[in-house]
N, C-alpha and C positions, 0 to 999 in steps of 0.2 A: 877484159872480156870475161864474163862468167861462164863456167862450164858446169854441166849437170853430170853427176856421177851416181851410179847405183851400186850399193854395197849390201851384201847379206852378211850379217854378223851372227856367228854361231859360237855359243859359249860352251866349250867342252866340259867345264866343271859345273854347269847349271842344269844338266840333264836330270830327268826324274824317271826312274824305272816304271814300266807299265804296272798299274795296280797300286802305285804309291803316290798318286797325284796330290793327295792331301799334304804330302811333305814338301811340295814345291814352294819355294819362297820367291814370289815375284818382286817383292820389295828389294831384295838383295840383287836380283838380276838387273832390274832397272837402275839401281844405284850404280852398279858396275858399268853398265852401258853409259850412263850420264857422265861418270868420271872419265871414261875413255874419250867421249865426245869433247869434253871440256879441254882435254890435252891435245886436241887436234888443231894444228896451226892452220890458219886461213879459212876455217869454217865459220861462215857468218849466219847460215840458217840450214835447217834440215827438216825433213818430213820423216816420221818413223811409224812403224807398226810392229806388233808382236804376234808371232805365229806360234800358237800352242798346239802341237800336233804330235802324233806318235811316229811320224816319218816312216810309214809302212812302205818299204821298198821291195816287197815280195814280188810285185809284178814287173820289176825291171830286169829280172833274170840275173841278179847278182849273186845268187846262191844264199841269200839271207832268208831266214824264216822267223816269224813271230812265234814265241812259245807261250 
């Protein structure tokens, strides 16, 4: 029986500071993701997407502020 799972992958080392988006390297990020997926046992197919955002959490009341 096949099961459907949803996973959000966050790369701690691939973040890009605000104002420095031109330094972001999507090729290395996607290569890292592909390498990790290939090492996953039992994975026969997947659907993926990439979210490029600033993750502005200021409205969540967590005490964070954008500078």
